[in-house]
C-alpha positions in Angstrom: -53.0 -20.1 -18.5 -51.5 -17.8 -16.1 -48.1 -16.0 -17.9 -45.8 -15.2 -15.8 -43.1 -12.5 -16.5 -39.3 -12.9 -15.4 -38.9 -8.9 -14.4 -35.0 -10.1 -13.8 -32.9 -7.3 -15.8 -30.4 -7.7 -18.7 -26.9 -7.5 -18.6 -25.3 -6.8 -21.5 -24.7 -4.7 -24.1 -27.7 -3.6 -27.3 -26.4 -1.5 -30.1 -30.4 -1.1 -31.8 -34.0 -1.8 -31.5 -35.9 -1.4 -34.6 -39.2 -1.3 -33.3 -40.0 -1.0 -36.9 -39.1 -1.8 -40.5 -38.8 2.4 -41.0 -37.7 3.9 -37.7 -35.5 2.7 -34.2 -35.4 3.6 -30.9 -33.1 6.4 -30.2 -31.2 4.6 -27.0 -28.9 7.5 -26.1 -31.1 10.2 -25.2 -34.3 8.2 -23.7 -37.2 9.6 -22.2 -36.5 7.8 -18.6 -34.2 5.1 -17.5 -32.5 3.4 -15.0 -29.1 1.5 -14.5 -28.5 2.3 -18.2 -24.6 3.6 -19.2 -22.2 3.9 -21.8 -20.0 1.0 -21.9 -20.0 -0.8 -25.1 -17.9 -0.6 -28.0 -18.6 -2.2 -31.4 -15.3 -4.2 -32.1 -15.0 -7.3 -35.3 -18.8 -7.0 -35.9 -19.1 -8.0 -32.3 -20.8 -5.8 -29.2 -18.1 -6.1 -26.4 -18.5 -4.9 -22.8 -15.7 -1.4 -22.4 -14.8 -3.4 -19.3 -11.1 -1.9 -19.5 -12.2 0.8 -16.6 -14.3 0.3 -13.4 -14.6 3.6 -11.5 -15.6 4.1 -7.6 -16.3 7.7 -7.4 -18.1 6.9 -4.2 -19.1 3.6 -2.1 -20.5 0.9 -4.0 -19.5 -2.6 -5.6 -19.8 -5.1 -9.1 -20.2 -8.7 -8.2 -19.2 -10.8 -11.1 -18.8 -15.3 -11.8 -15.7 -16.3 -9.9 -12.8 -17.5 -11.0 -10.2 -20.9 -10.4 -6.9 -19.9 -8.9 -5.2 -23.1 -9.9 -1.4 -24.9 -9.7 -1.0 -22.4 -13.6 -3.1 -19.0 -13.3 -2.4 -15.6 -12.9 -4.6 -12.7 -12.5 -3.6 -9.3 -13.6 -5.0 -5.0 -12.9 -4.2 -1.9 -12.6 -5.5 0.3 -9.8 -5.5 3.8 -8.4 -6.7 5.6 -4.6 -6.0 8.0 -2.1 -7.6 5.1 0.6 -5.7 4.4 2.9 -7.7 1.4 3.3 -9.8 -0.4 0.7 -11.6 -3.7 -0.7 -9.7 -4.4 -4.6 -10.6 -7.6 -4.8 -12.9 -10.9 -3.7 -13.6 -14.1 -4.2 -15.7 -16.4 -2.2 -18.5 -18.3 -1.7 -20.6 -16.0 0.8 -24.2 -16.7 1.6 -27.1 -14.6 2.8 -28.7 -14.8 6.4 -30.8 -17.1 6.4 -29.4 -19.2 3.6 -27.7 -22.4 4.5 -23.7 -22.6 3.6 -21.0 -25.8 3.6 -17.9 -26.4 4.1 -17.0 -26.8 0.6 -18.6 -23.5 -0.4 -16.5 -21.6 2.1 -13.7 -23.1 2.1 -11.3 -21.6 -0.5 -11.0 -18.0 -1.1 -8.6 -14.8 -2.1 -8.6 -11.0 -1.3 -6.9 -8.0 -3.1 -7.1 -5.3 -0.6 -5.5 -1.5 0.7 -4.9 -1.5 4.6 -2.9 1.7 5.9 -1.5 2.3 2.2 0.0 -1.0 1.3 -1.4 -3.7 -0.6 -2.2 -6.9 0.9 -2.8 -10.1 -0.8 -4.5 -12.7 0.8 -6.0 -16.4 0.2 -6.5 -19.6 1.2 -7.1 -23.6 0.7 -8.8 -24.0 3.8 -10.2 -20.6 5.6 -10.5 -22.2 8.8 -6.9 -23.5 9.0 -4.0 -20.7 9.8 -1.4 -22.6 7.7 -3.2 -23.0 4.7 -4.4 -19.0 4.5 -1.3 -17.6 3.4 -1.1 -13.4 3.7 1.6 -11.0 1.9 2.4 -7.3 2.3 3.6 -4.8 0.4 7.1 -2.9 2.4 5.7 0.3 0.0 2.0 2.8 0.5 0.3 2.6 -3.2 -2.7 4.7 -1.8 -0.9 7.9 -3.3 -3.6 8.7 -6.4 -1.3 7.3 -8.9 -1.8 4.3 -11.2 0.0 0.9 -9.9 -0.6 -2.4 -11.6 -0.5 -5.9 -9.8 0.4 -8.8 -11.3 -0.6 -12.2 -9.4 1.1 -15.4 -10.3 0.5 -18.8 -9.0 3.1 -21.3 -10.3 2.2 -24.8 -8.2 2.5 -24.4 -4.8 4.5 -21.3 -5.3 2.4 -17.6 -5.3 4.1 -14.5 -6.4 3.0 -11.0 -6.1 4.4 -8.4 -8.4 3.3 -4.3 -8.1 4.5 -2.1 -10.2 7.3 -4.6 -11.8 9.7 -3.4 -8.8 8.1 -4.5 -5.7 7.9 -8.6 -5.5 6.3 -10.6 -2.7 6.2 -14.3 -2.7 4.6 -17.1 -0.9 3.7 -20.7 -0.4 0.6 -23.0 -0.3 1.0 -26.2 1.5 -1.5 -27.9 -0.9 -3.1 -28.0 -4.6 -6.3 -27.2 -4.4 -8.0 -24.9 -6.3 -9.4 -21.5 -5.2 -12.7 -21.1 -6.2 -15.9 -22.7 -6.8 -18.4 -22.4 -8.8 -20.7 -21.2 -6.2 -17.8 -18.4 -5.5 -18.7 -14.8 -6.0 -16.1 -12.0 -7.3 -16.5 -8.6 -5.8 -14.9 -5.8 -7.0 -14.5 -2.4 -4.9 -16.4 -2.8 -2.3 -19.4 -5.6 -0.5 -22.8 -5.4 -0.2 -23.6 -4.7 3.6 -24.4 -8.1 4.4 -21.9 -9.7 2.7 -19.3 -6.9 4.6 -20.2 -8.4 8.1 -19.4 -12.3 6.8 -15.8 -11.4 5.6 -14.7 -12.9 9.1 -11.0 -13.0 9.4 -10.0 -13.0 5.2 -9.2 -9.4 5.2 -8.6 -6.5 8.0 -11.3 -4.1 5.8 -13.7 -3.9 4.2 -14.0 -0.1 3.6 -15.0 0.6 0.0 -12.7 1.5 -2.9 -13.2 5.2 -4.0 -10.6 5.6 -7.2 -10.3 3.1 -10.7 -10.0 -0.1 -11.0 -8.9 -1.6 -14.9 -6.9 -3.4 -17.2 -7.7 -7.1 -16.3 -5.8 -10.5 -17.2 -7.0 -13.7 -16.5 -4.2 -16.3 -17.6 -2.3 -13.7 -19.5 -5.8 -13.2 -21.3 -7.9 -10.2 -21.4 -10.5 -10.8 -18.6 -14.2 -9.6 -20.0 -16.1 -8.5 -17.2 -19.5 -9.4 -17.1 -21.3 -7.2 -13.9 -23.9 -9.8 -12.4 -25.1 -6.4 -10.1 -23.2 -3.0 -9.8 -23.1 -0.1 -8.0 -19.8 1.6 -10.2 -19.0 3.4 -13.5 -18.3 1.9 -16.2 -16.1 2.4 -18.8 -15.4 5.7 -17.1 -13.5 6.8 -13.6 -13.9 10.2 -12.9 -11.9 10.0 -10.2 -10.7 13.6 -9.9 -14.4 15.0 -10.1 -14.3 15.2 -6.1 -11.6 18.0 -6.4 -12.5 19.8 -8.8 -14.0 22.7 -7.3 -14.0 24.9 -9.6 -15.4 25.1 -13.3 -16.2 27.9 -16.4 -18.9 25.9 -17.8 -22.7 27.2 -17.8 -25.3 25.1 -16.7 -26.6 24.5 -19.4 -23.1 22.6 -21.0 -23.3 20.6 -17.2 -25.0 18.0 -19.6 -23.1 18.3 -22.5 -20.3 18.0 -20.4 -21.3 14.2 -18.8 -22.3 13.3 -22.3 -18.5 13.8 -23.1 -17.5 12.3 -20.5 -19.3 9.3 -21.6 -19.2 9.7 -24.7 -18.2 6.5 -27.2 -15.1 7.9 -27.7 -14.5 8.1 -23.9 -15.4 4.0 -24.6 -12.6 3.7 -26.5 -9.8 5.4 -25.2 -10.8 3.2 -21.8 -9.6 0.6 -23.7 -5.5 -0.2 -22.7 -3.1 2.4 -24.9 1.0 1.6 -25.6 3.0 4.5 -25.0 6.1 4.9 -24.8 8.7 7.2 -23.5 10.8 8.1 -26.7 9.6 7.2 -30.4 12.5 4.4 -30.3 11.6 2.2 -27.3 10.3 -1.6 -28.4 6.3 -2.1 -27.6 7.9 -4.9 -25.3 9.4 -2.3 -23.2 5.8 0.5 -23.6 4.4 1.5 -20.5 0.2 0.3 -20.1 -1.7 3.2 -19.7 -5.4 3.4 -19.2 -8.3 6.1 -19.8 -8.3 7.6 -16.2 -4.7 7.8 -16.0 -5.2 10.8 -18.5 -6.0 13.0 -15.6 -2.8 12.7 -13.9 -1.3 14.2 -16.9 -2.1 17.8 -15.3 -1.0 16.7 -11.5 1.8 15.4 -12.5 4.2 16.4 -15.1 5.2 13.4 -17.3 8.8 15.1 -18.5 11.9 13.1 -19.1 12.9 13.1 -15.6 8.9 12.5 -13.9 8.5 8.8 -15.8 8.7 5.5 -14.5 11.7 3.5 -16.3 11.3 1.7 -19.7 12.3 -1.9 -19.7 15.7 -1.2 -21.2 16.2 1.1 -18.1 15.5 -1.1 -15.5 17.3 -3.9 -17.3 20.1 -1.7 -17.5 20.2 -0.7 -13.6 20.2 -4.0 -12.7 23.2 -4.3 -14.9 25.1 -2.6 -12.9 25.2 -4.6 -9.6 23.4 -6.0 -6.6 24.5 -3.4 -3.2 24.7 -5.5 -0.5 25.7 -3.8 3.3 22.2 -1.7 4.0 22.4 -3.7 7.1 24.5 -6.8 8.8 21.0 -9.2 7.2 21.9 -8.1 3.5 22.2 -10.8 1.2 21.4 -12.6 -1.5 20.3 -16.2 -2.3 20.9 -18.6 -5.3 18.7 -21.6 -5.7 19.7 -24.0 -8.2 17.6 -26.3 -10.1 18.1 -29.8 -10.9 21.2 -30.6 -12.3 22.6 -29.4 -9.3 25.8 -27.8 -9.2 29.1 -30.1 -8.2 30.6 -29.4 -5.1 33.5 -31.6 -6.6 33.9 -29.7 -9.8 32.4 -26.7 -10.6 33.0 -22.7 -11.7 32.3 -19.4 -10.6 33.0 -15.9 -12.0 31.5 -12.4 -10.5 32.5 -9.2 -10.1 32.8 -7.0 -6.7 34.1 -3.7 -5.8 34.1 -2.3 -2.2 35.9 -0.1 0.3 35.4 -2.1 3.4 38.3 -4.3 4.2 36.1 -7.3 6.0 33.5 -9.3 4.2 31.1 -12.2 3.0 31.5 -12.8 -0.3 30.3 -16.6 -1.1 29.0 -19.2 1.2 28.3 -22.6 -0.1 27.6 -25.2 3.0 25.4 -27.6 4.3 23.3 -25.0 6.4 22.0 -27.2 9.3 25.0 -27.3 11.0 27.6 -24.9 9.0 30.2 -28.0 9.3 30.9 -28.7 5.9 31.1 -25.6 3.5 33.2 -23.2 1.1 33.3 -20.2 2.3 34.6 -16.3 0.1 35.9 -13.4 2.3 37.4 -10.6 2.6 39.7 -10.0 5.3 42.0 -7.0 6.1 41.6 -6.0 2.2 43.1 -9.7 1.3 40.4 -12.2 -1.3 40.4 -15.5 1.2 39.4 -18.8 0.8 38.1 -21.2 3.5 36.8 -25.1 2.8 36.0 -27.2 5.6 35.7 -31.0 4.7 34.3 -34.0 6.6 37.2 -35.0 9.5 39.5 -32.7 8.1 41.2 -28.8 9.7 40.1 -26.2 7.6 42.3 -25.2 4.2 42.7 -22.2 3.5 43.9 -20.4 0.5 44.8 -16.7 1.1 45.2 -14.1 -2.5 47.9 -12.2 -1.5 48.7 -10.4 -4.7 47.1 -7.2 -3.2 44.3 -5.8 -1.2 41.5 -4.9 -3.2 39.0 -3.1 -0.7 40.6 0.0 -3.4 36.5 0.7 -4.5 37.5 -0.4 -8.0 36.0 -3.5 -10.0 37.4 -6.6 -9.5 36.8 -9.8 -11.7 37.0 -13.1 -9.8 38.0 -16.8 -11.6 37.2 -19.6 -8.9 37.7 -23.1 -10.4 37.4 -26.5 -8.7 38.4 -29.7 -10.2 38.0 -32.6 -8.2 40.8 -32.0 -5.2 42.5 -28.3 -6.6 40.8 -25.2 -6.7 42.4 -22.3 -8.3 41.6 -18.8 -7.9 42.6 -15.7 -10.0 41.5 -12.2 -9.3 41.6 -9.7 -13.1 45.0 -9.9 -14.7 47.0 -11.4 -12.0 48.8 -14.5 -11.2 46.7 -17.9 -10.3 47.1 -19.0 -6.9 46.2 -22.9 -6.5 44.8 -24.8 -3.2 45.8 -28.6 -3.6 44.7 -31.4 -1.3 41.0 -30.0 -1.2 38.2 -32.1 0.6 35.1 -32.7 -1.1 32.4 -31.0 1.6 29.0 -32.3 1.1 27.3 -28.9 0.9 23.8 -28.3 -0.1 23.8 -28.6 -3.4 20.9 -26.4 -4.2 21.6 -23.6 -2.2 24.0 -20.4 -1.8 23.9 -17.5 -0.4 26.0 -14.2 -1.7 27.0 -11.4 0.2 26.0 -12.8 3.8 23.4 -15.2 5.1 20.7 -15.4 6.8 20.2 -13.8 10.3 19.0 -17.2 11.9 22.4 -18.9 10.4 24.1 -15.7 12.5 22.8 -16.9 15.7 22.4 -20.4 15.5 25.8 -21.6 14.1 28.5 -18.0 16.0 28.5 -17.3 12.0 31.2 -14.2 13.2 32.0 -12.4 10.0 30.6 -9.3 8.7 28.4 -8.9 5.5 29.8 -8.0 2.2 29.8 -4.2 2.2 29.5 -3.1 -1.8 28.6 -4.0 -5.1 28.4 -7.5 -6.9 27.7 -8.2 -10.4 27.4 -11.0 -13.0 27.9 -13.5 -11.2 27.9 -17.3 -13.3 28.1 -20.2 -12.0 29.2 -23.3 -14.4 28.9 -21.1 -17.5 24.8 -19.3 -16.2 24.5 -16.2 -15.1 22.7 -16.0 -12.0 20.1 -13.2 -10.7 21.2 -11.9 -7.4 17.9 -9.6 -6.9 15.2 -11.9 -7.3 15.9 -14.3 -3.8 17.6 -11.2 -1.5 16.8 -9.1 1.7 18.3 -5.8 2.2 19.8 -5.8 -1.1 19.3 -2.7 -3.6 20.3 -1.5 -7.2 24.4 -0.5 -7.1 24.8 2.8 -7.7 28.1 5.2 -7.1 26.3 8.5 -6.3 28.8 11.3 -4.9 27.2 13.2 -1.7 24.0 11.5 -2.3 22.6 9.5 0.6 20.0 6.5 0.6 18.2 5.7 3.9 17.4 2.3 4.1 13.6 1.1 5.8 14.6 2.2 9.0 17.2 3.9 9.2 18.9 7.2 10.0 22.1 9.5 10.3 22.8 11.3 13.7 24.6 14.6 13.9 26.1 16.7 17.0 23.3 19.6 18.7 21.8 22.6 16.7 24.0 24.8 17.8 26.9 23.4 17.0 26.1 24.1 13.7 24.8 27.4 14.3 26.1 30.2 11.5 22.0 31.6 12.5 20.0 33.9 15.2 20.5 32.1 18.7 16.4 31.4 18.8 16.6 30.2 15.2 16.0 26.3 14.4 16.8 26.0 10.1 17.0 22.8 8.8 16.8 21.9 4.7 17.8 18.8 2.5 16.7 17.9 -0.7 15.0 14.1 -0.6 14.0 11.8 -2.8 11.5 8.7 -2.3 9.1 6.2 -4.2 7.0 6.2 -0.6 7.0 10.0 0.2 6.7 8.8 3.9 7.9 9.1 6.8 10.0 11.2 9.2 12.0 13.8 7.5 13.8 14.9 10.4 14.0 15.4 14.3 15.2 16.9 17.4 15.5 14.5 20.9 17.4 12.7 23.2 17.4 9.2 23.7 17.0 9.4 27.2 13.6 12.2 27.7 11.9 11.6 24.6 8.7 11.4 25.6 8.7 14.7 27.0 10.4 16.7 24.9 10.6 16.0 21.1 10.5 18.2 17.5 9.9 16.7 14.9 8.6 16.7 11.0 6.7 13.5 10.0 5.8 13.6 6.1 2.5 11.5 5.2 1.7 10.8 1.4 -1.1 14.2 1.6 1.2 16.7 4.4 3.8 17.5 6.2 3.0 17.0 10.0 4.9 19.4 12.1 4.8 18.5 16.2 6.7 20.3 19.8 6.6 18.8 22.6 8.1 20.8 26.0 6.3 19.2 28.8 7.7 20.7 31.5 6.6 24.3 30.0 3.6 22.7 28.7 4.4 23.1 25.8 2.4 21.4 22.7 2.6 23.2 18.9 1.2 20.5 15.8 0.6 22.4 12.4 -0.2 20.1 9.1 0.9 21.3 5.5 -1.4 19.7 3.0 0.8 19.0 -0.1 -0.7 20.0 -3.2 0.3 17.6 -5.4 2.2 14.1 -5.4 5.7 14.3 -5.4 7.6 12.9 -8.2 9.3 9.9 -7.3 11.9 10.4 -10.1 12.8 14.4 -8.8 14.4 15.4 -5.7 12.7 17.7 -3.8 14.1 20.9 -1.6 12.5 20.5 2.1 12.9 23.3 4.4 11.3 24.7 8.3 12.6 27.6 9.4 11.0 28.1 13.4 12.0 30.8 15.7 10.3 31.8 18.9 7.4 33.1 17.4 6.7 31.5 13.4 7.2 28.4 12.3 7.9 28.2 8.2 7.1 25.2 6.5 8.1 24.3 2.7 8.2 21.2 0.1 8.3 22.4 -3.2 5.1 24.9 -3.6 3.8 23.4 -0.5 4.3 25.7 1.8 2.9 26.5 5.3 3.1 29.6 8.1 1.8 29.5 11.9 1.7 32.1 14.3 3.7 30.6 17.8 4.9 31.4 20.9 8.0 29.4 22.2 10.1 30.3 25.7 12.8 30.8 24.9 14.0 28.0 27.5 12.6 25.5 25.3 14.3 27.1 22.4 17.3 26.5 24.0 16.9 23.4 24.6 14.9 22.8 21.0 18.7 24.1 20.3 20.5 21.9 22.6 19.3 18.8 21.4 21.3 16.3 18.8 19.5 16.2 15.0 17.9 13.6 13.5 17.5 12.6 9.3 15.5 10.5 8.2 14.5 8.4 11.3 15.4 7.9 14.8 16.0 4.5 16.8 13.8 1.8 16.5 12.6 2.4 20.6 12.1 5.9 19.9 10.3 4.9 17.1 8.0 2.6 18.1 7.6 5.0 21.3 6.1 8.0 19.4 5.0 5.9 16.3 6.9 7.5 13.7 9.0 5.1 11.3 11.4 6.2 9.4 11.7 7.7 5.6 13.2 5.5 2.7 14.7 7.1 -0.3 17.3 9.3 -0.8 19.0 13.2 0.3 21.5 15.4 0.0 22.5 19.0 0.6 21.8 19.2 4.1 21.7 22.6 5.7 21.7 23.0 9.8 21.1 26.3 10.4 22.8 27.8 7.0 25.5 25.8 7.4 26.3 23.0 5.0 26.9 19.6 6.4 28.3 16.2 4.7 26.7 13.1 5.5 30.3 12.8 7.1 29.9 14.9 10.2 27.5 12.5 11.5 27.7 10.6 14.8 26.0 7.5 14.0 24.6 5.7 10.0 22.3 3.0 10.7 21.6 1.3 7.9 22.6 3.8 5.1 24.2 4.0 2.8 26.9 7.1 1.8 27.1 7.3 -2.1 24.5 5.1 -3.3 21.7 6.0 -4.1 19.4 3.4 -6.1 16.6 6.0 -7.5 19.0 8.1 -10.0 
């Protein structure tokens, strides 16, 4: 009988092999081996894959069996890369050319990938139906080479993605279909050549990941990744090897160095380790640090000022309140679960502070028509209530004890009992409104600080949004979260002389020559900045009329500062890139300084410096110094034309031509909170 040997390779862990009763094979030092890698640990008398870390030092991928994302599922992992575009995780039933695929196989999919630095999650219960494949995109960039945590949850038809427990993305699936089939495969870090051509519309890139994936959890349990095929490092991630250009090790030591990297010690370190910022922190507030994140210690100093806040610190910051007014669309939405508040009898308590005399505090209405409502707002500094019922005139109560736009916290106590409303602020007198109607409002939803833009347009909602802070918002004795369902709402902070620039924001000042304390042929701009993204426009000299032909600006990316100067009439074009030597700590301020003369350009940001010899005509220098200064961004029209995005973060200590410039000197502030940096 003819014997057939099955040559498909074993995937798993082998601890020892004894060819006889006396000796055992030295598996760590074979004469020849192929695709044998460290990546197992011995625990509780069992061999386990060290699947805490998957490294991709070069293009590759790992394939494993699929998972099923039902209506109560979660998925979590950590990632680290500097790629602008990269595949992180991709699951679908892909078929090689020549193999027949069924519609059932290919309907569902999910993918996590990086595109232009942003994290995008795309998933669907039917890839052929656009409405059944929602896509979520982060606002921040995460290709900074640092460790980032990603948590995905599906609860019923709702989906949520949390990144670093800071940015939250939410979406909705149209049905309860389980995502994932037995025929699907899950790919980590990239795709085989044949599969990258079959991705179709599932993702915007098929570029492989150069970086690390780690700490995988599925449905809140440690997820063991058993590879069916892989071109990756298991158990380790030498992410920084490509930038290490010098070594003191001799060639004889290189092999030992390799063995040290891949020893059992490093494999044990690949398991998740909990560390905290202080010995008193509880395990719940500890940060999860993977083995390859140890490489960051040399690049980014883990000082008391450069670290992510603990859970206790984050909760304390949220308790300080929600800051409204970054944009006119700023608002929070409270969705109630059954039993809903009763519009006939209910109670509100909250605190607010503002210096603006007018603004919307609270709206409860029938949002389809806005003909029935409760509306609490400030008018000329006085707290005012409007109530509109069916077939009745507006009932109004103005609390005239005193004006409340003094920048101090004020406690509001609002009670409705049948046809009577009582309103009290702080310990001042109680004012009463009688014969109040019962507006049949949408019971399951309230708006705080403003309303959505569509409502403003459709119903001619003319009251401005609130510009200030609200906290401790309580409805019928239950505290409500003002951050989870919100738009353009940040943490409430009171930071003197430290301004916050929101997405799309900027500050515009007079021409540079009006601040001049320097030579007439010199441009000097300096300020301190702090951001979680460290990207965007730092400053620009340009006008709203001739911005396509004459401009000068400095733009920051995650890797460099790019200086550009153009004066078409003189055929002048200068572009100079200054690489950033390391990532900027998001919890510290960094000094940016630019000096430009007719012959020399000097740029500095911390220890990153750039010098360039230039030749600028005196007429061009005069024109540059006559242009308005824009800090942090430009108008949407100019930004679209010049492909510039705004800086998102905080700034302070502005200097123009050696002159200290307070933000109050700005001719225009757009989407800026002058004294409310939420990053401090």
